N, C-alpha and C positions, 0 to 999 in steps of 0.2 A: 483429446480432453486434457487440460492442464491441471485443474484442481481435483481434489478427491470427490467422492460421490456426494458430498454434502454441499458442493458448489458454493463455497463461502466467499462473499464479496471481499475484495481487498480493503474496503473501508473498515472491515472488522479487525484487521490486523496490521495494516501498513502504518497507521498513526502511532499505535501502541508500540510496535516493534522499533521504531526509530526514535520515539520518545525515550524508551528504555535503553536504546543504544547510547544516548547522550548522557543520561544521569550519572552512570559510574565513571565516565570519561572526566566529567566536570568535577565530580567529587574527588577524584584522585589528583588532578592536575591544577584545580583552581581553588576549590574550597578547603583543601588540605593546607594551602599556603596561609590563608587568613586564619584558620584553626590553630596552627602551630604558633602563629604570631600572637594571637589572643592568649594562648596558653603560656606565654613568656619565654618562648624559644628565641634565641638570638637570630639576627637575619642571615648570618654566615651559615649556621647549621640548617635553618629551614630551607634556604634557597638551595643549598648543596643537595640535601636528601630529597626534597620534592622534585628536584631536576632528575635524580636517579629514577624516580618513579615513571618517568616518560619513556624509558628504554624499551618496554614492550611494544609500544606503537612505532618505535624506529626499526625494530627487528621483526615485526610480525610477518613480513614477506618471507622469512626464513622457514616458518612452519605453516604458512598457508597451503602448500601442497598437501600436508597431512589432513587438513580439514576437508580437502577434496577427496582424498583417498579413503579415509576411515568414517564409517557411519554416514548418516545423512545430515544435511544442513539443519533440518528441523530439530534432530537430536542434539547437535552442538548448541543451538540457540537455547533450547530449554535446559540443557545440562549446565551451560554457563550462567544462565539466569538464576538457577537454583544454587549454584556455587556462590554467586555474588551475594545472594540472600543470606546464605550461611556465613559469609565473610563479614557482612555487616553486623550480624549477631555477635561474631567473635570480636569485632571492634568494640561493640557496646560493652561486652563482658569483661574486656581487658583494659578499658580506657583508663589511664592514670588520673589521679586527682591531687596535683601539686597544690600546696597551700596558697592562699591569696598573696602573702608577702613574697614568695618566690616568683609568682607570676608578675607582680607589680615591679619588681626589680629586674625583670627580663633575665633571670638567672636559672630558668628551667633547663635541665640538661636533656638533650635529644635522647639520651640512653633510656630514660624512663618510658619512651615511646617505642621500644624495641619491637613489642608484639604488634603495636598499631602499624609500624612500618612494614612488618612482615605481612599483615593482612592487607595493607594497601598495595603492595607489590604483587601479591597473588591476585588481587582484584584487577590490577592493571593488565596482567596477562590474560585473565579471563575476559575482560572487557575487549581487549584487542582481538582475541579469538572470536568473541561474539560478533564484532565488526566484520570479520572475514566471512563468517557464516551467514550473517544477516544480508550482506550485500549479494552473496551468491545465491541465497534463498529467493531473494526479491526477483531475481532473473529467471528463476525456475517455477515460481508459484502462480505466475500469470503471464499472459501472452505480451508481445512487444508492444501492441497497441495500448494495452492497460498499463504496461510499464511506463510509457511515455506520459500517459494521462496522470499518473500518480507520482512522477518524479518530483514535482513541486510540493506535493503533500508530504512526502518523506523528508525533504529538506526543511520544511516548515516546522514539522513536529520535532525534528532534531534541534532546531533553533529554539523552540519553545522549552525543550529540555534544558537548554543553556539558561534561559531566563528563570525557569523554575529552580535550577540548581544554585545559580549565583545570586538570585534575587530572593525567591520565597524561602528556600531552606536557610540561607543566611539570615534573613529577617526573623525566622523562627528562632534561630540561636540567639540573635539580639533581643528579642521579645522575652525569652526565658531568663537571659542574663539580667535584663533590667528589673525583673520582678523577683529573682531569687538571689541575685549578686553572687552566683555560683557559675563561673565561666566553665569548668569542666563538665558540670551537669548540663549546661545549655547545648554543648556539642555532643554529648553522649545521646541526649534525646533527639537531636537533629539527625544523627546517624541511625538511630533507631527508626525514625520516621522514613528515612531512605530505605532501610531494610524492609519495612512494612510494605511500601510501595513496590519493591522489587518482588516480594512474596506474592502480592495480589496480581501483579502482571504475569509472573510465572504460572501461577494457577490458571489465570485466564488464557495464556497462550497454550497450555496443555489441551485446552478445549477447543479454541478457535483457529489455531495455525492449521491450514490445509496440509494434506499429505500428497503432494504432486508426485505423479509417476516418475517424472524426470529426476526427482531428488533421490538419487541412489549413490552408494559408494562406487568408485571406479574400479573396474576389473584390472587384472594384472597387466595385460598388454597395454591398457591405457595409462597405467601408472608409469611404466617404463617411458612411454611417449611423453607424458607430462614432465618427467624429469629431464628428458632431453630438451623439451621446449623451455623449461625453466633455465637450464644452463645456457641455451642459445640466446634467451631474452637478456640475460645478464651480459653475455659476451657482445651482443649487438649494441647494447646501450653504451658501453664504454668504448666502443669504436665509432660511435657517431661523430660526424664533423662538428667541431666546436664544443665537444663535451666538457673539456676543461673550463671553458668560459661559462658554460651553462651551470656547472657545478659551483663555480665561484659566485655566480648570481644568486643561486638558490641558497648558499650560505651566508652571503653578505648583504643582500638587499634588505633584510629585516634585522641587522645586527643591533641597531640601537633599540629597537622594540624588544629584542630579546633580553636586553638588560632591564628595560622599563617594566615589562609585564610581570617579572618575577617579584618586584617589590612595590608595585602600585598599592596593593591591598595593605601590606604592612605599613607603608608610609601613611596611609589614611587612617589607620587605627593607632599608631604609635603616639606616645604623649608628646605634648608641644614642647615642654621644657627640655632643653638639650644639655646633657652633662657628659663629662668624658672621664669615667673612672678607669683604673687599671683593670684588665681583664685577661682571661687566657681563653683562647679558642681551643676547644676539645672536641674531637671527632672520634666516636667509637660507639660500639653497641655492647649489650649484655655486660655493662659495667667495665669494659676494657677500653682503654684509650689507644687509638692508633696514631694520632697526630696532635701535637700541642704547639701553640704559638702565642707568645706573650706580647702585648701591645696596648697602648691606650686606645680605646674604642669609643665610638659615638653611639649613645643610646638616647632615643628620643628624637626630637626634630620633626615629628609628624604632625598630623592635623587633629588627632585625638577624637576622631569620629566614633560613634557608637556602632556596634555591630549591625544593628537594625537599619541605621542610617547608610552604611555601606551597602547593604543589601538593596536599598532602594536606589541610591545614586549610582553606584559602581555595577551592581549586579542586575539591575533592572533597566533604568533609564540609559545607562552607559551601554548596555548590551543592545537595546533597541536601536540606539544611534549607530553602533557597529554594524548591525544588520542592515540598516537603512543605507549606510555608506557603501556597503558591499553591493547592495542591489543597484544603486544608482551608478557605482563604478562599472559594473558589468554592463549596464545599459549604455553608459558613455563609450565604452570600448566597442561595443557592438555597432555604434553609429560611426565612430571615427577610426577605428582600427587600432591595434596595439601600439604600433610605432608612433603614430600621431598622438596617442594619448599618454605615452610613457612619462614624459618630463612632468606633466601636471600630476600624474599619479605619485611620482617621486616627492613633489612638493607637499602633496596631500599627506604622504606617509610620515614625513619628517618634521615639517614645521610645527604642526600642532603639538608635538611632544614637548615643546618649550614651556607649555602651561605648568608642567611639573617643576621646572626650574623656578617659575614665578611663585608657585604655591610653596615651594620649599623655602624661599627667601621671605615671602610676606606672611606665610601661615595664616591665610584668611579664615575667618569664622563664618562668613556668610554661607548659608545652606545653598542659595541660588547661585552664588559665584562659584563655589566648589563644584556644584552640579553642572553648571554651564561649561567649566573647564573640562571636567571629565567627559561630558557629552561631545564637546568639540574634538578632543583627542581621539575618542573612539570613533567618531564619524570620519575623521581624516584617515585613521588606520584602516577602517573597512574600505574606504574608497581607494586608497593606495594599494591595498592588498590585492584588489582585483587584477591588477597588472601582473602580480606574482603568480596568481592562479592561471591566468591566461597564457602566460609565458610557459609554465609547465606543461600545459595542454598542447601548446605550439611545438615544444620540444619533443613531446612524446609521440608525434605523429609517426606512422610507419606500421610495419607488420605486427610488432608487439606493443601496440598502443596502451593497452591496459597494464601490462607488466611494466612497461617503461614509465608510465605515470606513477605506479606504486613505488618504483625506485626513486622517482622525483620526490614523492611525499616523504620518503625516509630521510632525504637530504633536507627537506623542509623541517622535519622534527629535529634533526641534528643542529639546524641553524639556531634553534631556540634552546637547545640543550647546553651548547658551548658556552654562551654568555651566562646562562643561568647557574652554571657551576660556580662562577667566580663573583657573580653580582653581589651577594650578601657579604663576602669578604671586603669588597671595595667599599660598600656602604658603611660597614663598621669601622673601617680605618679612617675614612675621610668625611662621613657624615652625608646626610641627604643632599644637601646643597651641591657639594662637589660631585657626588655620585650622579645626580641628574645632569650636571654639565658634561661629565665624562660620557654618560649614555648617549647624550645628544651629539657630542663630538664624533661619535662612531658613525653618525649619518654621512660623514665624509666618505666613508667606504661605499656607502649606498650610491652616491653620485658618481664616484669613479667607476664602479663595476657597471652601472647603468650606461655610462658613456660609451664603453666598449660594446655593450650589448646593443645599443641603439645603433651603432655603425654597421652591425652584422644583420639587423632585422630588415626584412623587406616589408613593403607596404602591403 
């Protein structure tokens, strides 16, 4: 018997578990970027610090064995959800309120968000730990036949969390902003709504999550075996044939998108009028400055969309097109194979990104034109990204398939972090027009690395 004596159906917990898994991830990695932009933080600082928040998902494989060894997966799930609820409360209580003039001139210092960043990074670690526990629990709480039946359900509700976070939560922030003209209050309420959802789900999961007999802490002998297996999985990954080329592909295939994704939301929200005042880059926390650099910078040059409009176009319609592109991309590869699909996938990934070059130069005002451009770019990215995911699965084949795929996802995270660190600095130095040209020029590396991978792939 897999489940506890109550024999709870997976329908009672699989949807809520994976919906909850998505919300903190998108809060930390996506919503925070737009929030800092609307609060008047310059693009160099918001891009740098929000990229730092991605580190826990890059490193989560390092502490995943401890989730296996100590306590049950169910305990980790509920503990992390309770912790993230408390962290949302901490974010609400410590949220800063810079004045409207500071926000309007994009001169809000990131240092006033010190406590917010601390709460965000702890949330990131809790969310990454929750991911580990949830995926392990999923395999323990029902049998293999049921797992296969619900694999589409779990991915669907994770994607719904993406739409809810980037669409509905952002729309709520915009709705409050339009009626109160108080930007800090709008985000404070939005984070509070997120915390309330986390609280309700945590209480619900305390009751509905089954207690499978297989969900137990690992005994000492198995701990030692697990550590040996972990070391062996790392060693065998880095001695695989063609590992250097594979790592290069994982780091470079999405390089242009790594620049774009970090500043798409700030571009949509920044004012249209471009100006070039003297400014100083300051990076530091708790009132201390670690690094300064003086230069003329570009502020503005965006599309001046309202937060609620961004929630509709970028967070809802755009995300739906992204998911649709991914589904169709997967179907296309399943019919033609990875090698025969690869070049079309590369074109789909890279060419639609030029819509941002067009929008930066023309600064269109049409709701439908902007929405169409965002939808086209998101669909192309979703379609082209399918090849990336399939390649990682292909390269992970072997004895340690699960562990090797986890290492691949770490390189996937790193591929977005490296350009994310410097994207904001490039945009402030040369403006959105030059930034989008530079970002798209990086797609040359995508074609080069794909050429070498294509030669090695078998049909």
